[in-house]
TORKOL-4160 file (C-alpha; in steps of 0.2 Angstrom, whole numbers, padded with zeros to 4 digits, m for minus):
318
<pt num="1" X="m0157" Y="m0133" Z="m0067"/>
<pt num="2" X="m0145" Y="m0120" Z="m0061"/>
<pt num="3" X="m0131" Y="m0114" Z="m0071"/>
<pt num="4" X="m0113" Y="m0116" Z="m0064"/>
<pt num="5" X="m0103" Y="m0103" Z="m0071"/>
<pt num="6" X="m0084" Y="m0099" Z="m0069"/>
<pt num="7" X="m0088" Y="m0085" Z="m0056"/>
<pt num="8" X="m0105" Y="m0091" Z="m0048"/>
<pt num="9" X="m0109" Y="m0103" Z="m0034"/>
<pt num="10" X="m0091" Y="m0109" Z="m0030"/>
<pt num="11" X="m0090" Y="m0104" Z="m0012"/>
<pt num="12" X="m0107" Y="m0110" Z="m0009"/>
<pt num="13" X="m0103" Y="m0128" Z="m0017"/>
<pt num="14" X="m0086" Y="m0128" Z="m0008"/>
<pt num="15" X="m0096" Y="m0126" Z="0008"/>
<pt num="16" X="m0107" Y="m0140" Z="0004"/>
<pt num="17" X="m0093" Y="m0151" Z="0002"/>
<pt num="18" X="m0084" Y="m0146" Z="0018"/>
<pt num="19" X="m0101" Y="m0149" Z="0027"/>
<pt num="20" X="m0102" Y="m0166" Z="0021"/>
<pt num="21" X="m0084" Y="m0171" Z="0027"/>
<pt num="22" X="m0081" Y="m0177" Z="0045"/>
<pt num="23" X="m0062" Y="m0178" Z="0045"/>
<pt num="24" X="m0053" Y="m0160" Z="0048"/>
<pt num="25" X="m0038" Y="m0167" Z="0038"/>
<pt num="26" X="m0049" Y="m0172" Z="0023"/>
<pt num="27" X="m0058" Y="m0155" Z="0024"/>
<pt num="28" X="m0041" Y="m0146" Z="0023"/>
<pt num="29" X="m0034" Y="m0156" Z="0009"/>
<pt num="30" X="m0051" Y="m0155" Z="m0001"/>
<pt num="31" X="m0052" Y="m0137" Z="0001"/>
<pt num="32" X="m0034" Y="m0134" Z="m0005"/>
<pt num="33" X="m0038" Y="m0146" Z="m0020"/>
<pt num="34" X="m0054" Y="m0136" Z="m0024"/>
<pt num="35" X="m0045" Y="m0120" Z="m0023"/>
<pt num="36" X="m0033" Y="m0125" Z="m0036"/>
<pt num="37" X="m0046" Y="m0131" Z="m0047"/>
<pt num="38" X="m0057" Y="m0115" Z="m0045"/>
<pt num="39" X="m0041" Y="m0104" Z="m0048"/>
<pt num="40" X="m0037" Y="m0114" Z="m0065"/>
<pt num="41" X="m0055" Y="m0114" Z="m0069"/>
<pt num="42" X="m0057" Y="m0095" Z="m0069"/>
<pt num="43" X="m0039" Y="m0091" Z="m0076"/>
<pt num="44" X="m0043" Y="m0102" Z="m0091"/>
<pt num="45" X="m0061" Y="m0096" Z="m0093"/>
<pt num="46" X="m0069" Y="m0113" Z="m0094"/>
<pt num="47" X="m0086" Y="m0114" Z="m0101"/>
<pt num="48" X="m0094" Y="m0125" Z="m0088"/>
<pt num="49" X="m0092" Y="m0139" Z="m0075"/>
<pt num="50" X="m0091" Y="m0154" Z="m0087"/>
<pt num="51" X="m0082" Y="m0170" Z="m0090"/>
<pt num="52" X="m0071" Y="m0162" Z="m0103"/>
<pt num="53" X="m0066" Y="m0148" Z="m0092"/>
<pt num="54" X="m0061" Y="m0160" Z="m0078"/>
<pt num="55" X="m0052" Y="m0171" Z="m0090"/>
<pt num="56" X="m0042" Y="m0156" Z="m0096"/>
<pt num="57" X="m0037" Y="m0151" Z="m0078"/>
<pt num="58" X="m0032" Y="m0170" Z="m0074"/>
<pt num="59" X="m0020" Y="m0169" Z="m0090"/>
<pt num="60" X="m0012" Y="m0153" Z="m0082"/>
<pt num="61" X="m0011" Y="m0162" Z="m0065"/>
<pt num="62" X="m0003" Y="m0178" Z="m0073"/>
<pt num="63" X="0011" Y="m0166" Z="m0080"/>
<pt num="64" X="0015" Y="m0158" Z="m0064"/>
<pt num="65" X="0011" Y="m0169" Z="m0048"/>
<pt num="66" X="0014" Y="m0187" Z="m0042"/>
<pt num="67" X="0000" Y="m0199" Z="m0044"/>
<pt num="68" X="m0005" Y="m0199" Z="m0026"/>
<pt num="69" X="m0007" Y="m0180" Z="m0027"/>
<pt num="70" X="m0017" Y="m0181" Z="m0043"/>
<pt num="71" X="m0029" Y="m0194" Z="m0036"/>
<pt num="72" X="m0032" Y="m0183" Z="m0020"/>
<pt num="73" X="m0036" Y="m0168" Z="m0031"/>
<pt num="74" X="m0048" Y="m0179" Z="m0042"/>
<pt num="75" X="m0057" Y="m0185" Z="m0027"/>
<pt num="76" X="m0061" Y="m0168" Z="m0021"/>
<pt num="77" X="m0068" Y="m0164" Z="m0038"/>
<pt num="78" X="m0078" Y="m0180" Z="m0038"/>
<pt num="79" X="m0086" Y="m0175" Z="m0022"/>
<pt num="80" X="m0089" Y="m0157" Z="m0029"/>
<pt num="81" X="m0098" Y="m0165" Z="m0044"/>
<pt num="82" X="m0109" Y="m0176" Z="m0032"/>
<pt num="83" X="m0114" Y="m0161" Z="m0021"/>
<pt num="84" X="m0117" Y="m0150" Z="m0037"/>
<pt num="85" X="m0129" Y="m0164" Z="m0043"/>
<pt num="86" X="m0137" Y="m0166" Z="m0027"/>
<pt num="87" X="m0141" Y="m0148" Z="m0025"/>
<pt num="88" X="m0147" Y="m0145" Z="m0043"/>
<pt num="89" X="m0132" Y="m0136" Z="m0050"/>
<pt num="90" X="m0128" Y="m0149" Z="m0064"/>
<pt num="91" X="m0138" Y="m0165" Z="m0070"/>
<pt num="92" X="m0135" Y="m0181" Z="m0062"/>
<pt num="93" X="m0128" Y="m0189" Z="m0079"/>
<pt num="94" X="m0116" Y="m0175" Z="m0079"/>
<pt num="95" X="m0110" Y="m0178" Z="m0062"/>
<pt num="96" X="m0108" Y="m0197" Z="m0066"/>
<pt num="97" X="m0098" Y="m0193" Z="m0081"/>
<pt num="98" X="m0086" Y="m0182" Z="m0070"/>
<pt num="99" X="m0086" Y="m0195" Z="m0056"/>
<pt num="100" X="m0082" Y="m0209" Z="m0068"/>
<pt num="101" X="m0065" Y="m0201" Z="m0073"/>
<pt num="102" X="m0050" Y="m0212" Z="m0069"/>
<pt num="103" X="m0037" Y="m0207" Z="m0057"/>
<pt num="104" X="m0018" Y="m0209" Z="m0060"/>
<pt num="105" X="m0010" Y="m0225" Z="m0060"/>
<pt num="106" X="0004" Y="m0226" Z="m0047"/>
<pt num="107" X="0021" Y="m0235" Z="m0052"/>
<pt num="108" X="0021" Y="m0245" Z="m0036"/>
<pt num="109" X="0016" Y="m0244" Z="m0018"/>
<pt num="110" X="0029" Y="m0235" Z="m0008"/>
<pt num="111" X="0037" Y="m0245" Z="0006"/>
<pt num="112" X="0036" Y="m0231" Z="0019"/>
<pt num="113" X="0049" Y="m0223" Z="0030"/>
<pt num="114" X="0054" Y="m0228" Z="0048"/>
<pt num="115" X="0067" Y="m0220" Z="0059"/>
<pt num="116" X="0079" Y="m0231" Z="0069"/>
<pt num="117" X="0080" Y="m0231" Z="0088"/>
<pt num="118" X="0096" Y="m0221" Z="0086"/>
<pt num="119" X="0089" Y="m0208" Z="0075"/>
<pt num="120" X="0074" Y="m0206" Z="0086"/>
<pt num="121" X="0085" Y="m0203" Z="0101"/>
<pt num="122" X="0095" Y="m0190" Z="0091"/>
<pt num="123" X="0078" Y="m0182" Z="0085"/>
<pt num="124" X="0073" Y="m0180" Z="0103"/>
<pt num="125" X="0089" Y="m0170" Z="0107"/>
<pt num="126" X="0087" Y="m0158" Z="0094"/>
<pt num="127" X="0075" Y="m0146" Z="0100"/>
<pt num="128" X="0086" Y="m0142" Z="0115"/>
<pt num="129" X="0102" Y="m0140" Z="0104"/>
<pt num="130" X="0094" Y="m0130" Z="0090"/>
<pt num="131" X="0085" Y="m0118" Z="0102"/>
<pt num="132" X="0098" Y="m0113" Z="0115"/>
<pt num="133" X="0090" Y="m0095" Z="0117"/>
<pt num="134" X="0072" Y="m0101" Z="0117"/>
<pt num="135" X="0069" Y="m0114" Z="0130"/>
<pt num="136" X="0050" Y="m0112" Z="0129"/>
<pt num="137" X="0050" Y="m0117" Z="0110"/>
<pt num="138" X="0063" Y="m0131" Z="0114"/>
<pt num="139" X="0051" Y="m0138" Z="0127"/>
<pt num="140" X="0036" Y="m0137" Z="0116"/>
<pt num="141" X="0044" Y="m0145" Z="0101"/>
<pt num="142" X="0052" Y="m0159" Z="0111"/>
<pt num="143" X="0035" Y="m0162" Z="0118"/>
<pt num="144" X="0027" Y="m0163" Z="0101"/>
<pt num="145" X="0041" Y="m0175" Z="0094"/>
<pt num="146" X="0040" Y="m0186" Z="0109"/>
<pt num="147" X="0021" Y="m0187" Z="0109"/>
<pt num="148" X="0020" Y="m0191" Z="0091"/>
<pt num="149" X="0033" Y="m0204" Z="0091"/>
<pt num="150" X="0028" Y="m0211" Z="0108"/>
<pt num="151" X="0009" Y="m0213" Z="0104"/>
<pt num="152" X="0008" Y="m0214" Z="0085"/>
<pt num="153" X="m0005" Y="m0199" Z="0085"/>
<pt num="154" X="m0009" Y="m0191" Z="0068"/>
<pt num="155" X="m0004" Y="m0173" Z="0067"/>
<pt num="156" X="m0022" Y="m0166" Z="0067"/>
<pt num="157" X="m0025" Y="m0178" Z="0082"/>
<pt num="158" X="m0011" Y="m0169" Z="0091"/>
<pt num="159" X="m0015" Y="m0152" Z="0086"/>
<pt num="160" X="m0033" Y="m0154" Z="0093"/>
<pt num="161" X="m0027" Y="m0161" Z="0110"/>
<pt num="162" X="m0034" Y="m0152" Z="0126"/>
<pt num="163" X="m0026" Y="m0153" Z="0143"/>
<pt num="164" X="m0042" Y="m0161" Z="0150"/>
<pt num="165" X="m0039" Y="m0176" Z="0139"/>
<pt num="166" X="m0023" Y="m0180" Z="0149"/>
<pt num="167" X="m0030" Y="m0192" Z="0162"/>
<pt num="168" X="m0025" Y="m0206" Z="0173"/>
<pt num="169" X="m0032" Y="m0224" Z="0169"/>
<pt num="170" X="m0027" Y="m0239" Z="0179"/>
<pt num="171" X="m0012" Y="m0231" Z="0186"/>
<pt num="172" X="m0005" Y="m0223" Z="0170"/>
<pt num="173" X="m0007" Y="m0207" Z="0160"/>
<pt num="174" X="m0018" Y="m0208" Z="0144"/>
<pt num="175" X="m0025" Y="m0196" Z="0131"/>
<pt num="176" X="m0044" Y="m0200" Z="0132"/>
<pt num="177" X="m0057" Y="m0196" Z="0118"/>
<pt num="178" X="m0045" Y="m0195" Z="0103"/>
<pt num="179" X="m0056" Y="m0192" Z="0088"/>
<pt num="180" X="m0048" Y="m0201" Z="0073"/>
<pt num="181" X="m0053" Y="m0205" Z="0055"/>
<pt num="182" X="m0071" Y="m0210" Z="0053"/>
<pt num="183" X="m0075" Y="m0200" Z="0069"/>
<pt num="184" X="m0070" Y="m0215" Z="0079"/>
<pt num="185" X="m0065" Y="m0211" Z="0097"/>
<pt num="186" X="m0051" Y="m0220" Z="0106"/>
<pt num="187" X="m0040" Y="m0219" Z="0121"/>
<pt num="188" X="m0021" Y="m0219" Z="0119"/>
<pt num="189" X="m0008" Y="m0223" Z="0132"/>
<pt num="190" X="0006" Y="m0210" Z="0135"/>
<pt num="191" X="0024" Y="m0217" Z="0138"/>
<pt num="192" X="0033" Y="m0210" Z="0153"/>
<pt num="193" X="0045" Y="m0199" Z="0143"/>
<pt num="194" X="0031" Y="m0191" Z="0133"/>
<pt num="195" X="0022" Y="m0187" Z="0149"/>
<pt num="196" X="0038" Y="m0179" Z="0157"/>
<pt num="197" X="0040" Y="m0169" Z="0141"/>
<pt num="198" X="0022" Y="m0162" Z="0142"/>
<pt num="199" X="0024" Y="m0158" Z="0160"/>
<pt num="200" X="0039" Y="m0148" Z="0156"/>
<pt num="201" X="0030" Y="m0139" Z="0142"/>
<pt num="202" X="0015" Y="m0134" Z="0152"/>
<pt num="203" X="0025" Y="m0126" Z="0167"/>
<pt num="204" X="0027" Y="m0111" Z="0155"/>
<pt num="205" X="0014" Y="m0097" Z="0155"/>
<pt num="206" X="0003" Y="m0092" Z="0141"/>
<pt num="207" X="0003" Y="m0073" Z="0139"/>
<pt num="208" X="m0014" Y="m0067" Z="0135"/>
<pt num="209" X="m0018" Y="m0048" Z="0135"/>
<pt num="210" X="m0002" Y="m0045" Z="0144"/>
<pt num="211" X="m0006" Y="m0057" Z="0159"/>
<pt num="212" X="0003" Y="m0073" Z="0163"/>
<pt num="213" X="m0007" Y="m0089" Z="0164"/>
<pt num="214" X="m0001" Y="m0107" Z="0169"/>
<pt num="215" X="m0007" Y="m0119" Z="0157"/>
<pt num="216" X="m0011" Y="m0131" Z="0171"/>
<pt num="217" X="m0027" Y="m0120" Z="0176"/>
<pt num="218" X="m0037" Y="m0122" Z="0160"/>
<pt num="219" X="m0042" Y="m0140" Z="0156"/>
<pt num="220" X="m0051" Y="m0135" Z="0140"/>
<pt num="221" X="m0036" Y="m0126" Z="0133"/>
<pt num="222" X="m0026" Y="m0133" Z="0119"/>
<pt num="223" X="m0010" Y="m0142" Z="0123"/>
<pt num="224" X="0001" Y="m0135" Z="0109"/>
<pt num="225" X="0002" Y="m0116" Z="0105"/>
<pt num="226" X="0013" Y="m0106" Z="0093"/>
<pt num="227" X="0029" Y="m0099" Z="0102"/>
<pt num="228" X="0037" Y="m0083" Z="0096"/>
<pt num="229" X="0056" Y="m0081" Z="0094"/>
<pt num="230" X="0056" Y="m0072" Z="0110"/>
<pt num="231" X="0048" Y="m0087" Z="0120"/>
<pt num="232" X="0031" Y="m0080" Z="0122"/>
<pt num="233" X="0017" Y="m0093" Z="0120"/>
<pt num="234" X="0003" Y="m0086" Z="0109"/>
<pt num="235" X="m0016" Y="m0090" Z="0114"/>
<pt num="236" X="m0020" Y="m0098" Z="0097"/>
<pt num="237" X="m0019" Y="m0117" Z="0095"/>
<pt num="238" X="m0005" Y="m0124" Z="0085"/>
<pt num="239" X="m0011" Y="m0130" Z="0067"/>
<pt num="240" X="m0009" Y="m0147" Z="0060"/>
<pt num="241" X="0001" Y="m0138" Z="0046"/>
<pt num="242" X="0012" Y="m0130" Z="0059"/>
<pt num="243" X="0016" Y="m0147" Z="0066"/>
<pt num="244" X="0020" Y="m0154" Z="0049"/>
<pt num="245" X="0032" Y="m0140" Z="0046"/>
<pt num="246" X="0040" Y="m0142" Z="0063"/>
<pt num="247" X="0043" Y="m0161" Z="0060"/>
<pt num="248" X="0050" Y="m0157" Z="0043"/>
<pt num="249" X="0062" Y="m0144" Z="0050"/>
<pt num="250" X="0069" Y="m0156" Z="0063"/>
<pt num="251" X="0070" Y="m0170" Z="0050"/>
<pt num="252" X="0081" Y="m0160" Z="0039"/>
<pt num="253" X="0092" Y="m0156" Z="0055"/>
<pt num="254" X="0093" Y="m0174" Z="0057"/>
<pt num="255" X="0098" Y="m0177" Z="0040"/>
<pt num="256" X="0082" Y="m0185" Z="0035"/>
<pt num="257" X="0074" Y="m0177" Z="0020"/>
<pt num="258" X="0055" Y="m0174" Z="0019"/>
<pt num="259" X="0052" Y="m0182" Z="0037"/>
<pt num="260" X="0034" Y="m0181" Z="0040"/>
<pt num="261" X="0023" Y="m0183" Z="0056"/>
<pt num="262" X="0016" Y="m0200" Z="0048"/>
<pt num="263" X="0034" Y="m0206" Z="0048"/>
<pt num="264" X="0034" Y="m0204" Z="0067"/>
<pt num="265" X="0018" Y="m0214" Z="0068"/>
<pt num="266" X="0026" Y="m0228" Z="0057"/>
<pt num="267" X="0041" Y="m0228" Z="0068"/>
<pt num="268" X="0031" Y="m0229" Z="0083"/>
<pt num="269" X="0022" Y="m0244" Z="0076"/>
<pt num="270" X="0038" Y="m0253" Z="0070"/>
<pt num="271" X="0047" Y="m0251" Z="0087"/>
<pt num="272" X="0032" Y="m0256" Z="0097"/>
<pt num="273" X="0031" Y="m0272" Z="0086"/>
<pt num="274" X="0049" Y="m0276" Z="0087"/>
<pt num="275" X="0048" Y="m0275" Z="0106"/>
<pt num="276" X="0034" Y="m0288" Z="0106"/>
<pt num="277" X="0019" Y="m0277" Z="0108"/>
<pt num="278" X="0002" Y="m0285" Z="0105"/>
<pt num="279" X="m0004" Y="m0283" Z="0088"/>
<pt num="280" X="m0022" Y="m0280" Z="0093"/>
<pt num="281" X="m0017" Y="m0267" Z="0106"/>
<pt num="282" X="m0006" Y="m0258" Z="0093"/>
<pt num="283" X="m0021" Y="m0258" Z="0081"/>
<pt num="284" X="m0032" Y="m0251" Z="0094"/>
<pt num="285" X="m0019" Y="m0238" Z="0099"/>
<pt num="286" X="m0017" Y="m0232" Z="0081"/>
<pt num="287" X="m0036" Y="m0232" Z="0078"/>
<pt num="288" X="m0035" Y="m0245" Z="0063"/>
<pt num="289" X="m0051" Y="m0254" Z="0058"/>
<pt num="290" X="m0041" Y="m0270" Z="0054"/>
<pt num="291" X="m0025" Y="m0278" Z="0058"/>
<pt num="292" X="m0020" Y="m0278" Z="0040"/>
<pt num="293" X="m0019" Y="m0259" Z="0040"/>
<pt num="294" X="m0008" Y="m0260" Z="0055"/>
<pt num="295" X="0004" Y="m0272" Z="0046"/>
<pt num="296" X="0006" Y="m0260" Z="0032"/>
<pt num="297" X="0013" Y="m0248" Z="0044"/>
<pt num="298" X="0026" Y="m0261" Z="0051"/>
<pt num="299" X="0031" Y="m0266" Z="0033"/>
<pt num="300" X="0028" Y="m0283" Z="0040"/>
<pt num="301" X="0024" Y="m0290" Z="0023"/>
<pt num="302" X="0042" Y="m0288" Z="0019"/>
<pt num="303" X="0057" Y="m0294" Z="0030"/>
<pt num="304" X="0073" Y="m0287" Z="0022"/>
<pt num="305" X="0083" Y="m0295" Z="0035"/>
<pt num="306" X="0078" Y="m0312" Z="0029"/>
<pt num="307" X="0074" Y="m0309" Z="0011"/>
<pt num="308" X="0070" Y="m0323" Z="m0001"/>
<pt num="309" X="0084" Y="m0318" Z="m0012"/>
<pt num="310" X="0097" Y="m0322" Z="0001"/>
<pt num="311" X="0093" Y="m0341" Z="0001"/>
<pt num="312" X="0092" Y="m0345" Z="m0017"/>
<pt num="313" X="0109" Y="m0356" Z="m0015"/>
<pt num="314" X="0116" Y="m0351" Z="m0032"/>
<pt num="315" X="0134" Y="m0353" Z="m0034"/>
<pt num="316" X="0139" Y="m0338" Z="m0045"/>
<pt num="317" X="0157" Y="m0334" Z="m0049"/>
<pt num="318" X="0162" Y="m0316" Z="m0045"/>
């Protein structure tokens, strides 16, 4: 049996964990979680990778992070233990002891957040008003906000888009071969307003090695790229984290704290449902396995406009 010490084998084990994961988002979050665990492990000079050590780290997490974050970190460590046992770094009983550690108990399930129609329309105007001297950035940001809200794409799905995926099907524009959770492929319809925003964005040139290139000419190129403060488009692809920060920034300008790309996905779902979209078609567009998951996005289990507490019929003196 190999010995897992505070300084040996961590990078190798991390790579084993990454190789076992399909979702780019999961790889990103697990990598961050394991990085935090390894840093703490080295700094505190832990004697080995054991249940007791992981429990100590769990206690630290509980004092500093929300239950959802704690559970995410522990999920990565459980996966690490499983891979360590599979490749002979620790015994299977030791791995079972680690994977059996309970997560944090949440105080309740969050309702979620949805923008109103008015808020969304204001959000779409912000890129132009906040970037008066950088029309290129304004066009890109507007396209991102409209695409996320108009299609319900996840941020990593949007970051991975290529121009060749924007195609016509049955007389309308769609994004084909979107790779979602569980490596499931789907085709997502694009609303007219988002398509117009994408067309405006890709009329700007990409500056590579001092030469200008029209985005239209390269079907394999990423749709979204970083933009400098001088309005130059960089060749690299825009990362999911960059999209997250972009949405958060415009949310603050809108007056909505901690607005996330997933909130735009929820907003898309609720507006579509309110305007009588087919629940089954909405499920397919979002890439959900069941309608139950889609209903959670809608908040349809609770109708605050027709709450049960409003029809109790009690006559209470003021």
